N, CA, C and O atoms as a Maestro MAE file, in Angstrom:
{
 s_m_m2io_version
 :::
 2.0.0
}

f_m_ct {
 s_m_title
 :::
 protein
 m_atom[348] {
  # First column is atom index #
  i_m_mmod_type
  r_m_x_coord
  r_m_y_coord
  r_m_z_coord
  i_m_residue_number
  s_m_chain_name
  s_m_pdb_residue_name
  s_m_pdb_atom_name
  i_m_atomic_number
  :::
  1 25 -4.079 -14.749 -14.530 1 A "MET " " N  " 7
  2 3 -3.004 -13.935 -13.546 1 A "MET " " CA " 6
  3 2 -3.275 -14.231 -11.840 1 A "MET " " C  " 6
  4 15 -4.389 -14.537 -11.416 1 A "MET " " O  " 8
  5 25 -2.483 -14.134 -11.264 2 A "GLU " " N  " 7
  6 3 -2.689 -14.019 -9.828 2 A "GLU " " CA " 6
  7 2 -2.951 -12.582 -9.181 2 A "GLU " " C  " 6
  8 15 -2.335 -11.716 -9.803 2 A "GLU " " O  " 8
  9 25 -3.562 -12.173 -8.297 3 A "LYS " " N  " 7
  10 3 -3.497 -10.649 -7.922 3 A "LYS " " CA " 6
  11 2 -2.308 -10.342 -7.353 3 A "LYS " " C  " 6
  12 15 -1.552 -11.212 -6.921 3 A "LYS " " O  " 8
  13 25 -2.049 -9.058 -7.311 4 A "VAL " " N  " 7
  14 3 -0.556 -8.424 -6.717 4 A "VAL " " CA " 6
  15 2 -1.012 -8.144 -5.503 4 A "VAL " " C  " 6
  16 15 -2.071 -7.516 -5.526 4 A "VAL " " O  " 8
  17 25 -0.493 -8.441 -4.213 5 A "LYS " " N  " 7
  18 3 -0.743 -8.260 -3.103 5 A "LYS " " CA " 6
  19 2 -0.368 -7.010 -2.533 5 A "LYS " " C  " 6
  20 15 0.797 -6.783 -2.862 5 A "LYS " " O  " 8
  21 25 -0.902 -5.968 -1.725 6 A "VAL " " N  " 7
  22 3 -0.642 -4.996 -1.508 6 A "VAL " " CA " 6
  23 2 -1.035 -4.494 -0.087 6 A "VAL " " C  " 6
  24 15 -2.050 -3.916 0.305 6 A "VAL " " O  " 8
  25 25 0.246 -4.953 0.647 7 A "GLU " " N  " 7
  26 3 -0.324 -4.282 2.178 7 A "GLU " " CA " 6
  27 2 0.319 -2.999 2.345 7 A "GLU " " C  " 6
  28 15 1.382 -2.574 1.890 7 A "GLU " " O  " 8
  29 25 -0.818 -2.312 3.324 8 A "VAL " " N  " 7
  30 3 -0.828 -0.825 3.436 8 A "VAL " " CA " 6
  31 2 -1.162 -0.853 4.904 8 A "VAL " " C  " 6
  32 15 -2.190 -1.338 5.377 8 A "VAL " " O  " 8
  33 25 -0.037 -0.195 5.674 9 A "PHE " " N  " 7
  34 3 0.157 0.291 7.053 9 A "PHE " " CA " 6
  35 2 -0.064 1.708 7.229 9 A "PHE " " C  " 6
  36 15 0.751 2.560 6.876 9 A "PHE " " O  " 8
  37 25 -1.359 1.992 7.868 10 A "LEU " " N  " 7
  38 3 -2.084 3.497 8.324 10 A "LEU " " CA " 6
  39 2 -1.611 3.828 10.010 10 A "LEU " " C  " 6
  40 15 -1.717 3.147 11.031 10 A "LEU " " O  " 8
  41 25 -1.344 4.481 9.885 11 A "SER " " N  " 7
  42 3 -1.111 5.388 11.527 11 A "SER " " CA " 6
  43 2 -2.543 5.164 12.214 11 A "SER " " C  " 6
  44 15 -3.585 5.148 11.560 11 A "SER " " O  " 8
  45 25 -2.472 4.972 13.787 12 A "THR " " N  " 7
  46 3 -3.884 5.064 14.247 12 A "THR " " CA " 6
  47 2 -4.487 6.016 14.335 12 A "THR " " C  " 6
  48 15 -5.700 6.086 14.535 12 A "THR " " O  " 8
  49 25 -3.659 6.983 14.185 13 A "THR " " N  " 7
  50 3 -4.197 8.661 14.343 13 A "THR " " CA " 6
  51 2 -4.279 9.195 13.159 13 A "THR " " C  " 6
  52 15 -3.365 9.010 12.356 13 A "THR " " O  " 8
  53 25 -5.496 10.032 12.798 14 A "PRO " " N  " 7
  54 3 -5.695 10.006 11.613 14 A "PRO " " CA " 6
  55 2 -4.648 11.430 10.938 14 A "PRO " " C  " 6
  56 15 -4.817 12.518 11.488 14 A "PRO " " O  " 8
  57 25 -3.801 11.357 9.983 15 A "CYS " " N  " 7
  58 3 -2.890 12.050 9.338 15 A "CYS " " CA " 6
  59 2 -3.340 12.261 7.791 15 A "CYS " " C  " 6
  60 15 -4.026 11.464 7.152 15 A "CYS " " O  " 8
  61 25 -2.824 13.480 7.321 16 A "SER " " N  " 7
  62 3 -2.951 13.331 5.955 16 A "SER " " CA " 6
  63 2 -2.338 12.509 4.854 16 A "SER " " C  " 6
  64 15 -2.939 12.140 3.845 16 A "SER " " O  " 8
  65 25 -1.109 12.265 5.143 17 A "ASN " " N  " 7
  66 3 -0.762 11.153 4.327 17 A "ASN " " CA " 6
  67 2 -1.324 10.131 4.174 17 A "ASN " " C  " 6
  68 15 -1.562 9.772 3.021 17 A "ASN " " O  " 8
  69 25 -1.832 9.101 5.582 18 A "SER " " N  " 7
  70 3 -2.887 8.406 5.400 18 A "SER " " CA " 6
  71 2 -3.933 8.508 4.844 18 A "SER " " C  " 6
  72 15 -4.153 7.605 4.037 18 A "SER " " O  " 8
  73 25 -5.007 9.572 4.991 19 A "THR " " N  " 7
  74 3 -6.201 9.816 4.529 19 A "THR " " CA " 6
  75 2 -5.771 9.933 2.846 19 A "THR " " C  " 6
  76 15 -6.544 9.336 2.096 19 A "THR " " O  " 8
  77 25 -4.963 10.430 2.394 20 A "HIS " " N  " 7
  78 3 -4.617 10.843 1.037 20 A "HIS " " CA " 6
  79 2 -4.286 9.463 0.441 20 A "HIS " " C  " 6
  80 15 -4.812 9.164 -0.632 20 A "HIS " " O  " 8
  81 25 -3.584 8.732 0.957 21 A "LEU " " N  " 7
  82 3 -3.451 7.134 0.691 21 A "LEU " " CA " 6
  83 2 -4.616 6.191 0.800 21 A "LEU " " C  " 6
  84 15 -4.731 5.363 -0.103 21 A "LEU " " O  " 8
  85 25 -5.550 6.196 1.833 22 A "THR " " N  " 7
  86 3 -6.740 5.862 1.367 22 A "THR " " CA " 6
  87 2 -7.770 6.058 0.275 22 A "THR " " C  " 6
  88 15 -8.670 5.291 -0.065 22 A "THR " " O  " 8
  89 25 -7.433 7.304 -0.224 23 A "GLU " " N  " 7
  90 3 -8.336 7.537 -1.254 23 A "GLU " " CA " 6
  91 2 -7.754 7.142 -2.522 23 A "GLU " " C  " 6
  92 15 -8.405 6.801 -3.509 23 A "GLU " " O  " 8
  93 25 -6.148 7.226 -2.416 24 A "LEU " " N  " 7
  94 3 -5.661 6.510 -3.949 24 A "LEU " " CA " 6
  95 2 -5.659 4.866 -3.774 24 A "LEU " " C  " 6
  96 15 -5.530 4.205 -4.804 24 A "LEU " " O  " 8
  97 25 -5.780 4.270 -2.671 25 A "LEU " " N  " 7
  98 3 -6.359 2.943 -2.569 25 A "LEU " " CA " 6
  99 2 -7.574 2.784 -3.294 25 A "LEU " " C  " 6
  100 15 -7.604 1.825 -4.065 25 A "LEU " " O  " 8
  101 25 -8.667 3.569 -3.213 26 A "LYS " " N  " 7
  102 3 -9.870 3.405 -3.559 26 A "LYS " " CA " 6
  103 2 -9.768 3.302 -5.076 26 A "LYS " " C  " 6
  104 15 -10.094 2.314 -5.734 26 A "LYS " " O  " 8
  105 25 -9.197 4.629 -5.624 27 A "GLU " " N  " 7
  106 3 -9.011 4.563 -7.182 27 A "GLU " " CA " 6
  107 2 -8.265 3.177 -7.547 27 A "GLU " " C  " 6
  108 15 -8.730 2.431 -8.408 27 A "GLU " " O  " 8
  109 25 -7.094 2.883 -6.850 28 A "ILE " " N  " 7
  110 3 -6.280 1.813 -7.554 28 A "ILE " " CA " 6
  111 2 -7.302 0.595 -7.575 28 A "ILE " " C  " 6
  112 15 -7.814 0.332 -8.663 28 A "ILE " " O  " 8
  113 25 -7.609 -0.094 -6.576 29 A "LYS " " N  " 7
  114 3 -9.251 -1.133 -6.399 29 A "LYS " " CA " 6
  115 2 -9.653 -0.707 -7.192 29 A "LYS " " C  " 6
  116 15 -8.970 -1.218 -8.079 29 A "LYS " " O  " 8
  117 25 -10.431 0.023 -7.744 30 A "GLU " " N  " 7
  118 3 -11.718 0.338 -8.761 30 A "GLU " " CA " 6
  119 2 -10.916 0.119 -10.329 30 A "GLU " " C  " 6
  120 15 -11.426 -0.686 -11.108 30 A "GLU " " O  " 8
  121 25 -9.667 0.863 -10.735 31 A "GLU " " N  " 7
  122 3 -9.238 0.927 -12.082 31 A "GLU " " CA " 6
  123 2 -8.614 -0.583 -12.444 31 A "GLU " " C  " 6
  124 15 -8.523 -1.076 -13.568 31 A "GLU " " O  " 8
  125 25 -8.189 -1.209 -11.094 32 A "PHE " " N  " 7
  126 3 -7.645 -2.701 -11.299 32 A "PHE " " CA " 6
  127 2 -8.315 -3.858 -10.690 32 A "PHE " " C  " 6
  128 15 -7.828 -4.874 -10.194 32 A "PHE " " O  " 8
  129 25 -9.766 -3.421 -10.859 33 A "SER " " N  " 7
  130 3 -10.791 -4.234 -10.025 33 A "SER " " CA " 6
  131 2 -10.256 -5.933 -10.171 33 A "SER " " C  " 6
  132 15 -9.982 -6.287 -11.317 33 A "SER " " O  " 8
  133 25 -10.136 -6.755 -9.286 34 A "GLY " " N  " 7
  134 3 -9.819 -8.127 -9.811 34 A "GLY " " CA " 6
  135 2 -8.494 -8.374 -10.076 34 A "GLY " " C  " 6
  136 15 -8.168 -9.498 -10.459 34 A "GLY " " O  " 8
  137 25 -7.413 -7.224 -9.889 35 A "LYS " " N  " 7
  138 3 -6.258 -7.415 -9.922 35 A "LYS " " CA " 6
  139 2 -5.142 -7.611 -9.057 35 A "LYS " " C  " 6
  140 15 -4.100 -8.265 -9.101 35 A "LYS " " O  " 8
  141 25 -5.977 -6.442 -7.852 36 A "VAL " " N  " 7
  142 3 -5.211 -6.490 -7.011 36 A "VAL " " CA " 6
  143 2 -5.667 -6.808 -5.633 36 A "VAL " " C  " 6
  144 15 -6.897 -6.754 -5.638 36 A "VAL " " O  " 8
  145 25 -5.242 -7.099 -4.526 37 A "GLU " " N  " 7
  146 3 -5.829 -7.439 -3.466 37 A "GLU " " CA " 6
  147 2 -4.920 -6.796 -2.106 37 A "GLU " " C  " 6
  148 15 -3.878 -7.259 -1.641 37 A "GLU " " O  " 8
  149 25 -5.737 -5.496 -1.618 38 A "VAL " " N  " 7
  150 3 -5.529 -4.726 -0.508 38 A "VAL " " CA " 6
  151 2 -5.740 -5.193 0.510 38 A "VAL " " C  " 6
  152 15 -6.875 -5.622 0.721 38 A "VAL " " O  " 8
  153 25 -4.603 -5.294 1.647 39 A "ILE " " N  " 7
  154 3 -4.922 -5.590 2.853 39 A "ILE " " CA " 6
  155 2 -4.359 -4.172 3.574 39 A "ILE " " C  " 6
  156 15 -3.285 -3.587 3.430 39 A "ILE " " O  " 8
  157 25 -5.613 -3.843 4.469 40 A "THR " " N  " 7
  158 3 -5.194 -2.567 5.469 40 A "THR " " CA " 6
  159 2 -5.122 -2.632 6.873 40 A "THR " " C  " 6
  160 15 -6.170 -2.728 7.513 40 A "THR " " O  " 8
  161 25 -3.743 -2.583 7.589 41 A "TYR " " N  " 7
  162 3 -3.662 -2.587 8.721 41 A "TYR " " CA " 6
  163 2 -3.542 -1.117 9.367 41 A "TYR " " C  " 6
  164 15 -3.001 -0.264 8.663 41 A "TYR " " O  " 8
  165 25 -4.112 -0.654 10.958 42 A "GLN " " N  " 7
  166 3 -4.127 -0.034 11.517 42 A "GLN " " CA " 6
  167 2 -3.173 0.196 12.341 42 A "GLN " " C  " 6
  168 15 -3.440 -0.612 13.230 42 A "GLN " " O  " 8
  169 25 -2.149 0.791 12.699 43 A "GLY " " N  " 7
  170 3 -1.091 1.025 13.800 43 A "GLY " " CA " 6
  171 2 -0.095 -0.112 13.285 43 A "GLY " " C  " 6
  172 15 -0.090 -0.803 12.266 43 A "GLY " " O  " 8
  173 25 0.903 -0.014 14.605 44 A "GLN " " N  " 7
  174 3 2.144 -1.291 14.566 44 A "GLN " " CA " 6
  175 2 1.533 -2.597 14.850 44 A "GLN " " C  " 6
  176 15 0.560 -2.655 15.601 44 A "GLN " " O  " 8
  177 25 2.121 -3.841 14.207 45 A "ASN " " N  " 7
  178 3 1.817 -5.256 14.540 45 A "ASN " " CA " 6
  179 2 2.734 -5.963 14.092 45 A "ASN " " C  " 6
  180 15 3.652 -5.483 13.427 45 A "ASN " " O  " 8
  181 25 2.642 -7.177 14.372 46 A "ASP " " N  " 7
  182 3 3.734 -8.076 14.160 46 A "ASP " " CA " 6
  183 2 3.975 -7.991 12.566 46 A "ASP " " C  " 6
  184 15 5.152 -7.956 12.209 46 A "ASP " " O  " 8
  185 25 3.137 -7.962 11.736 47 A "ILE " " N  " 7
  186 3 3.562 -7.679 10.029 47 A "ILE " " CA " 6
  187 2 4.552 -6.356 10.037 47 A "ILE " " C  " 6
  188 15 5.735 -6.313 9.700 47 A "ILE " " O  " 8
  189 25 3.753 -5.347 10.498 48 A "PHE " " N  " 7
  190 3 4.710 -4.088 10.535 48 A "PHE " " CA " 6
  191 2 6.139 -4.071 11.030 48 A "PHE " " C  " 6
  192 15 7.057 -3.430 10.518 48 A "PHE " " O  " 8
  193 25 6.207 -4.826 12.050 49 A "ASP " " N  " 7
  194 3 7.496 -5.266 12.551 49 A "ASP " " CA " 6
  195 2 8.441 -6.433 11.515 49 A "ASP " " C  " 6
  196 15 9.658 -6.432 11.330 49 A "ASP " " O  " 8
  197 25 7.697 -7.109 11.110 50 A "LYS " " N  " 7
  198 3 8.348 -8.282 10.258 50 A "LYS " " CA " 6
  199 2 9.327 -7.672 9.185 50 A "LYS " " C  " 6
  200 15 10.500 -7.999 9.003 50 A "LYS " " O  " 8
  201 25 8.361 -6.408 8.294 51 A "TYR " " N  " 7
  202 3 8.697 -5.844 7.348 51 A "TYR " " CA " 6
  203 2 9.980 -4.719 7.628 51 A "TYR " " C  " 6
  204 15 10.649 -4.196 6.737 51 A "TYR " " O  " 8
  205 25 10.126 -4.508 8.999 52 A "TYR " " N  " 7
  206 3 11.110 -3.498 9.249 52 A "TYR " " CA " 6
  207 2 10.788 -2.303 9.030 52 A "TYR " " C  " 6
  208 15 11.647 -1.443 8.836 52 A "TYR " " O  " 8
  209 25 8.980 -1.943 9.022 53 A "LEU " " N  " 7
  210 3 9.021 -0.624 8.934 53 A "LEU " " CA " 6
  211 2 9.304 0.400 9.904 53 A "LEU " " C  " 6
  212 15 9.572 0.015 11.042 53 A "LEU " " O  " 8
  213 25 9.292 1.809 9.629 54 A "THR " " N  " 7
  214 3 9.907 2.463 10.621 54 A "THR " " CA " 6
  215 2 8.745 3.741 10.916 54 A "THR " " C  " 6
  216 15 8.669 4.238 12.039 54 A "THR " " O  " 8
  217 25 8.038 4.112 10.006 55 A "ALA " " N  " 7
  218 3 6.796 5.239 9.760 55 A "ALA " " CA " 6
  219 2 5.423 5.039 9.255 55 A "ALA " " C  " 6
  220 15 5.150 3.867 8.994 55 A "ALA " " O  " 8
  221 25 4.769 5.658 9.115 56 A "PHE " " N  " 7
  222 3 3.452 5.409 8.690 56 A "PHE " " CA " 6
  223 2 3.355 6.552 7.709 56 A "PHE " " C  " 6
  224 15 4.072 7.543 7.848 56 A "PHE " " O  " 8
  225 25 2.353 6.425 6.566 57 A "PRO " " N  " 7
  226 3 1.932 5.215 5.661 57 A "PRO " " CA " 6
  227 2 2.916 4.416 5.456 57 A "PRO " " C  " 6
  228 15 4.026 4.874 5.726 57 A "PRO " " O  " 8
  229 25 2.845 3.123 4.972 58 A "ALA " " N  " 7
  230 3 3.547 2.134 4.602 58 A "ALA " " CA " 6
  231 2 2.981 1.070 3.580 58 A "ALA " " C  " 6
  232 15 2.088 0.347 4.024 58 A "ALA " " O  " 8
  233 25 3.401 0.866 2.196 59 A "VAL " " N  " 7
  234 3 3.323 0.324 1.629 59 A "VAL " " CA " 6
  235 2 3.985 -1.050 0.832 59 A "VAL " " C  " 6
  236 15 4.854 -0.853 -0.017 59 A "VAL " " O  " 8
  237 25 3.574 -2.329 1.117 60 A "VAL " " N  " 7
  238 3 4.242 -3.335 0.622 60 A "VAL " " CA " 6
  239 2 3.910 -4.090 -0.367 60 A "VAL " " C  " 6
  240 15 3.203 -5.042 -0.038 60 A "VAL " " O  " 8
  241 25 4.258 -3.979 -1.862 61 A "VAL " " N  " 7
  242 3 3.760 -4.915 -2.737 61 A "VAL " " CA " 6
  243 2 4.389 -6.149 -3.007 61 A "VAL " " C  " 6
  244 15 5.560 -6.419 -3.272 61 A "VAL " " O  " 8
  245 25 3.452 -6.791 -2.897 62 A "GLY " " N  " 7
  246 3 4.167 -8.660 -3.266 62 A "GLY " " CA " 6
  247 2 5.365 -8.947 -2.568 62 A "GLY " " C  " 6
  248 15 6.294 -9.588 -3.061 62 A "GLY " " O  " 8
  249 25 5.349 -8.453 -1.367 63 A "GLU " " N  " 7
  250 3 6.169 -8.769 -0.199 63 A "GLU " " CA " 6
  251 2 7.832 -7.986 -0.149 63 A "GLU " " C  " 6
  252 15 8.892 -8.353 0.359 63 A "GLU " " O  " 8
  253 25 7.407 -6.678 -0.990 64 A "MET " " N  " 7
  254 3 8.709 -5.870 -1.318 64 A "MET " " CA " 6
  255 2 8.140 -4.556 -0.491 64 A "MET " " C  " 6
  256 15 6.963 -4.220 -0.622 64 A "MET " " O  " 8
  257 25 8.999 -3.876 0.320 65 A "VAL " " N  " 7
  258 3 8.555 -2.502 1.169 65 A "VAL " " CA " 6
  259 2 8.859 -1.890 -0.068 65 A "VAL " " C  " 6
  260 15 9.897 -2.179 -0.662 65 A "VAL " " O  " 8
  261 25 7.699 -0.717 -0.699 66 A "LYS " " N  " 7
  262 3 7.947 0.026 -1.665 66 A "LYS " " CA " 6
  263 2 7.832 1.474 -1.181 66 A "LYS " " C  " 6
  264 15 8.419 2.406 -1.731 66 A "LYS " " O  " 8
  265 25 7.082 1.589 -0.180 67 A "ILE " " N  " 7
  266 3 6.728 3.085 0.095 67 A "ILE " " CA " 6
  267 2 6.673 3.174 1.898 67 A "ILE " " C  " 6
  268 15 5.915 2.491 2.588 67 A "ILE " " O  " 8
  269 25 7.697 4.213 2.437 68 A "VAL " " N  " 7
  270 3 7.242 4.249 3.809 68 A "VAL " " CA " 6
  271 2 7.373 5.906 3.862 68 A "VAL " " C  " 6
  272 15 8.121 6.554 3.130 68 A "VAL " " O  " 8
  273 25 6.785 6.276 4.540 69 A "GLY " " N  " 7
  274 3 6.705 7.768 5.073 69 A "GLY " " CA " 6
  275 2 5.914 8.904 4.637 69 A "GLY " " C  " 6
  276 15 5.924 10.026 5.144 69 A "GLY " " O  " 8
  277 25 5.283 8.538 3.725 70 A "PHE " " N  " 7
  278 3 4.647 9.443 2.519 70 A "PHE " " CA " 6
  279 2 3.989 8.698 1.634 70 A "PHE " " C  " 6
  280 15 4.407 7.618 1.217 70 A "PHE " " O  " 8
  281 25 2.704 9.341 1.229 71 A "CYS " " N  " 7
  282 3 1.762 9.168 0.425 71 A "CYS " " CA " 6
  283 2 2.283 9.473 -1.102 71 A "CYS " " C  " 6
  284 15 2.417 10.616 -1.539 71 A "CYS " " O  " 8
  285 25 2.587 8.145 -1.931 72 A "PRO " " N  " 7
  286 3 2.956 8.269 -3.171 72 A "PRO " " CA " 6
  287 2 2.162 8.930 -4.121 72 A "PRO " " C  " 6
  288 15 0.992 9.085 -3.774 72 A "PRO " " O  " 8
  289 25 2.365 9.209 -4.833 73 A "SER " " N  " 7
  290 3 1.802 9.703 -6.595 73 A "SER " " CA " 6
  291 2 1.178 8.499 -6.813 73 A "SER " " C  " 6
  292 15 1.611 7.452 -6.332 73 A "SER " " O  " 8
  293 25 -0.040 8.578 -7.664 74 A "LYS " " N  " 7
  294 3 -0.759 7.577 -8.385 74 A "LYS " " CA " 6
  295 2 0.435 6.771 -9.633 74 A "LYS " " C  " 6
  296 15 0.369 5.583 -9.946 74 A "LYS " " O  " 8
  297 25 1.085 7.400 -9.981 75 A "GLU " " N  " 7
  298 3 1.994 7.312 -10.939 75 A "GLU " " CA " 6
  299 2 2.936 6.142 -10.241 75 A "GLU " " C  " 6
  300 15 2.995 4.991 -10.674 75 A "GLU " " O  " 8
  301 25 3.491 6.515 -9.358 76 A "SER " " N  " 7
  302 3 4.420 5.901 -8.339 76 A "SER " " CA " 6
  303 2 3.871 4.462 -7.921 76 A "SER " " C  " 6
  304 15 4.615 3.492 -8.065 76 A "SER " " O  " 8
  305 25 2.876 4.341 -7.524 77 A "LEU " " N  " 7
  306 3 2.195 3.238 -7.283 77 A "LEU " " CA " 6
  307 2 1.977 2.239 -8.267 77 A "LEU " " C  " 6
  308 15 2.493 1.123 -8.198 77 A "LEU " " O  " 8
  309 25 1.252 2.596 -9.149 78 A "VAL " " N  " 7
  310 3 0.885 1.744 -10.286 78 A "VAL " " CA " 6
  311 2 2.397 1.275 -11.107 78 A "VAL " " C  " 6
  312 15 2.665 0.319 -11.834 78 A "VAL " " O  " 8
  313 25 3.022 2.174 -10.718 79 A "ASN " " N  " 7
  314 3 4.506 1.482 -11.127 79 A "ASN " " CA " 6
  315 2 5.218 0.458 -10.331 79 A "ASN " " C  " 6
  316 15 6.043 -0.342 -10.772 79 A "ASN " " O  " 8
  317 25 4.708 0.596 -8.809 80 A "ALA " " N  " 7
  318 3 5.233 -0.280 -8.092 80 A "ALA " " CA " 6
  319 2 4.538 -1.657 -8.238 80 A "ALA " " C  " 6
  320 15 5.127 -2.732 -8.116 80 A "ALA " " O  " 8
  321 25 3.009 -1.482 -8.556 81 A "LEU " " N  " 7
  322 3 2.354 -2.937 -8.920 81 A "LEU " " CA " 6
  323 2 2.672 -3.791 -10.182 81 A "LEU " " C  " 6
  324 15 2.575 -5.005 -10.367 81 A "LEU " " O  " 8
  325 25 3.151 -2.607 -11.129 82 A "LYS " " N  " 7
  326 3 3.582 -3.084 -12.420 82 A "LYS " " CA " 6
  327 2 4.949 -4.180 -12.413 82 A "LYS " " C  " 6
  328 15 5.091 -5.226 -13.048 82 A "LYS " " O  " 8
  329 25 5.711 -3.628 -11.615 83 A "GLU " " N  " 7
  330 3 7.193 -4.012 -11.368 83 A "GLU " " CA " 6
  331 2 6.786 -5.406 -10.415 83 A "GLU " " C  " 6
  332 15 7.768 -6.142 -10.321 83 A "GLU " " O  " 8
  333 25 5.539 -5.950 -9.672 84 A "MET " " N  " 7
  334 3 5.522 -6.901 -8.858 84 A "MET " " CA " 6
  335 2 4.450 -7.880 -10.055 84 A "MET " " C  " 6
  336 15 3.765 -8.799 -9.606 84 A "MET " " O  " 8
  337 25 4.428 -7.514 -11.675 85 A "GLY " " N  " 7
  338 3 3.514 -8.100 -12.273 85 A "GLY " " CA " 6
  339 2 2.067 -7.972 -12.793 85 A "GLY " " C  " 6
  340 15 1.376 -8.792 -13.397 85 A "GLY " " O  " 8
  341 25 1.781 -6.606 -12.356 86 A "LEU " " N  " 7
  342 3 0.486 -6.278 -12.759 86 A "LEU " " CA " 6
  343 2 0.503 -5.894 -14.404 86 A "LEU " " C  " 6
  344 15 1.480 -5.448 -15.007 86 A "LEU " " O  " 8
  345 25 -0.730 -6.158 -14.935 87 A "GLU " " N  " 7
  346 3 -0.714 -6.330 -16.594 87 A "GLU " " CA " 6
  347 2 -1.909 -5.161 -16.552 87 A "GLU " " C  " 6
  348 15 -2.420 -4.762 -17.598 87 A "GLU " " O  " 8
  :::
 }
 m_bond[347] {
  # First column is bond index #
  i_m_from
  i_m_to
  i_m_order
  :::
  1 1 2 1
  2 2 3 1
  3 3 4 2
  4 3 5 1
  5 5 6 1
  6 6 7 1
  7 7 8 2
  8 7 9 1
  9 9 10 1
  10 10 11 1
  11 11 12 2
  12 11 13 1
  13 13 14 1
  14 14 15 1
  15 15 16 2
  16 15 17 1
  17 17 18 1
  18 18 19 1
  19 19 20 2
  20 19 21 1
  21 21 22 1
  22 22 23 1
  23 23 24 2
  24 23 25 1
  25 25 26 1
  26 26 27 1
  27 27 28 2
  28 27 29 1
  29 29 30 1
  30 30 31 1
  31 31 32 2
  32 31 33 1
  33 33 34 1
  34 34 35 1
  35 35 36 2
  36 35 37 1
  37 37 38 1
  38 38 39 1
  39 39 40 2
  40 39 41 1
  41 41 42 1
  42 42 43 1
  43 43 44 2
  44 43 45 1
  45 45 46 1
  46 46 47 1
  47 47 48 2
  48 47 49 1
  49 49 50 1
  50 50 51 1
  51 51 52 2
  52 51 53 1
  53 53 54 1
  54 54 55 1
  55 55 56 2
  56 55 57 1
  57 57 58 1
  58 58 59 1
  59 59 60 2
  60 59 61 1
  61 61 62 1
  62 62 63 1
  63 63 64 2
  64 63 65 1
  65 65 66 1
  66 66 67 1
  67 67 68 2
  68 67 69 1
  69 69 70 1
  70 70 71 1
  71 71 72 2
  72 71 73 1
  73 73 74 1
  74 74 75 1
  75 75 76 2
  76 75 77 1
  77 77 78 1
  78 78 79 1
  79 79 80 2
  80 79 81 1
  81 81 82 1
  82 82 83 1
  83 83 84 2
  84 83 85 1
  85 85 86 1
  86 86 87 1
  87 87 88 2
  88 87 89 1
  89 89 90 1
  90 90 91 1
  91 91 92 2
  92 91 93 1
  93 93 94 1
  94 94 95 1
  95 95 96 2
  96 95 97 1
  97 97 98 1
  98 98 99 1
  99 99 100 2
  100 99 101 1
  101 101 102 1
  102 102 103 1
  103 103 104 2
  104 103 105 1
  105 105 106 1
  106 106 107 1
  107 107 108 2
  108 107 109 1
  109 109 110 1
  110 110 111 1
  111 111 112 2
  112 111 113 1
  113 113 114 1
  114 114 115 1
  115 115 116 2
  116 115 117 1
  117 117 118 1
  118 118 119 1
  119 119 120 2
  120 119 121 1
  121 121 122 1
  122 122 123 1
  123 123 124 2
  124 123 125 1
  125 125 126 1
  126 126 127 1
  127 127 128 2
  128 127 129 1
  129 129 130 1
  130 130 131 1
  131 131 132 2
  132 131 133 1
  133 133 134 1
  134 134 135 1
  135 135 136 2
  136 135 137 1
  137 137 138 1
  138 138 139 1
  139 139 140 2
  140 139 141 1
  141 141 142 1
  142 142 143 1
  143 143 144 2
  144 143 145 1
  145 145 146 1
  146 146 147 1
  147 147 148 2
  148 147 149 1
  149 149 150 1
  150 150 151 1
  151 151 152 2
  152 151 153 1
  153 153 154 1
  154 154 155 1
  155 155 156 2
  156 155 157 1
  157 157 158 1
  158 158 159 1
  159 159 160 2
  160 159 161 1
  161 161 162 1
  162 162 163 1
  163 163 164 2
  164 163 165 1
  165 165 166 1
  166 166 167 1
  167 167 168 2
  168 167 169 1
  169 169 170 1
  170 170 171 1
  171 171 172 2
  172 171 173 1
  173 173 174 1
  174 174 175 1
  175 175 176 2
  176 175 177 1
  177 177 178 1
  178 178 179 1
  179 179 180 2
  180 179 181 1
  181 181 182 1
  182 182 183 1
  183 183 184 2
  184 183 185 1
  185 185 186 1
  186 186 187 1
  187 187 188 2
  188 187 189 1
  189 189 190 1
  190 190 191 1
  191 191 192 2
  192 191 193 1
  193 193 194 1
  194 194 195 1
  195 195 196 2
  196 195 197 1
  197 197 198 1
  198 198 199 1
  199 199 200 2
  200 199 201 1
  201 201 202 1
  202 202 203 1
  203 203 204 2
  204 203 205 1
  205 205 206 1
  206 206 207 1
  207 207 208 2
  208 207 209 1
  209 209 210 1
  210 210 211 1
  211 211 212 2
  212 211 213 1
  213 213 214 1
  214 214 215 1
  215 215 216 2
  216 215 217 1
  217 217 218 1
  218 218 219 1
  219 219 220 2
  220 219 221 1
  221 221 222 1
  222 222 223 1
  223 223 224 2
  224 223 225 1
  225 225 226 1
  226 226 227 1
  227 227 228 2
  228 227 229 1
  229 229 230 1
  230 230 231 1
  231 231 232 2
  232 231 233 1
  233 233 234 1
  234 234 235 1
  235 235 236 2
  236 235 237 1
  237 237 238 1
  238 238 239 1
  239 239 240 2
  240 239 241 1
  241 241 242 1
  242 242 243 1
  243 243 244 2
  244 243 245 1
  245 245 246 1
  246 246 247 1
  247 247 248 2
  248 247 249 1
  249 249 250 1
  250 250 251 1
  251 251 252 2
  252 251 253 1
  253 253 254 1
  254 254 255 1
  255 255 256 2
  256 255 257 1
  257 257 258 1
  258 258 259 1
  259 259 260 2
  260 259 261 1
  261 261 262 1
  262 262 263 1
  263 263 264 2
  264 263 265 1
  265 265 266 1
  266 266 267 1
  267 267 268 2
  268 267 269 1
  269 269 270 1
  270 270 271 1
  271 271 272 2
  272 271 273 1
  273 273 274 1
  274 274 275 1
  275 275 276 2
  276 275 277 1
  277 277 278 1
  278 278 279 1
  279 279 280 2
  280 279 281 1
  281 281 282 1
  282 282 283 1
  283 283 284 2
  284 283 285 1
  285 285 286 1
  286 286 287 1
  287 287 288 2
  288 287 289 1
  289 289 290 1
  290 290 291 1
  291 291 292 2
  292 291 293 1
  293 293 294 1
  294 294 295 1
  295 295 296 2
  296 295 297 1
  297 297 298 1
  298 298 299 1
  299 299 300 2
  300 299 301 1
  301 301 302 1
  302 302 303 1
  303 303 304 2
  304 303 305 1
  305 305 306 1
  306 306 307 1
  307 307 308 2
  308 307 309 1
  309 309 310 1
  310 310 311 1
  311 311 312 2
  312 311 313 1
  313 313 314 1
  314 314 315 1
  315 315 316 2
  316 315 317 1
  317 317 318 1
  318 318 319 1
  319 319 320 2
  320 319 321 1
  321 321 322 1
  322 322 323 1
  323 323 324 2
  324 323 325 1
  325 325 326 1
  326 326 327 1
  327 327 328 2
  328 327 329 1
  329 329 330 1
  330 330 331 1
  331 331 332 2
  332 331 333 1
  333 333 334 1
  334 334 335 1
  335 335 336 2
  336 335 337 1
  337 337 338 1
  338 338 339 1
  339 339 340 2
  340 339 341 1
  341 341 342 1
  342 342 343 1
  343 343 344 2
  344 343 345 1
  345 345 346 1
  346 346 347 1
  347 347 348 2
  :::
 }
}
């Protein structure tokens, strides 16, 4: 099985949503070790623009924008991963 790619965009200044998302991603990486590839970006960049994102934090799973502007629940993030093939 191929790893599910998760791209995470966090603000350059600390905010509660980005902090909570960072902690949630640590849990996800531990729980699904070897099944997910998490790539984290700080601030706006070309990839942020490529996905037409407008707010932080943002989560893109397997090339699909799933979350923008808030920290999701663990259940929501796991469901997004499963939609993209996580077993």
